[in-house]
C-alpha positions, 0 to 999 in steps of 0.5 A: 289101416290093415298094413301087411304081409311084412314080417318081424322077428321072434327071438331069433326067428324070421315071420309074417307080420300083419298090423291092423289099428282095429284089432284091439289085442295082439295076436299071435297064430297057435301054429306059430307057437306050436312050430317054435314051442312058445311058452303059453298062460291063460288068463283068467278069462280063458284065453291064452297069451305067448309072451315073446319078444317081437322086433319090427323092422323099420328104415334104419332100425326097429321097434322092440316089444316085449308083448304078450301076444293072444293065441288065434286060428285063423290069422292072414300071418304069424303076428298081428299087431294092434292098437295095444302097439300102435298106441304106445309106439306110434309107428308112421307107416310108408310104402316102401320096404321096411313099411315103417320109417324110423321114429322121431328122435323125442318119440324113441325115446319115450316109447313106454316100456316094454317098448322100444326103438334100436337104431342098428347097422348094416341091412336088414334081410326079411320075408317079404310076401315069399321072396328075400329082400 
């Protein structure tokens, strides 16, 4: 299953987001790393990573995750969240904006570090498919 493009927040910047359970590792576009001047490191196998704070909107809040994203080329969105985000966060996908519902109270409290869910007051404005919602 794949969803997207949607949006998320990296630090203070809105970027496009896709979620794909078939991808084991979450990834970030090399162009976003360059444009936002994000710090990068190389792991022992030579794969470049960027550690970023990712906020994914839900109906009444957002998932907050500190992610070590693999830097990739040719992604269909700026950020691709894979099973390394899906499995611990257990998002419930819905067919309207935002595309993820709030977790249940128990799931929200039990999220493993570095993931959490935060409620928000007011609306979450975001770019989706080129138009402001």
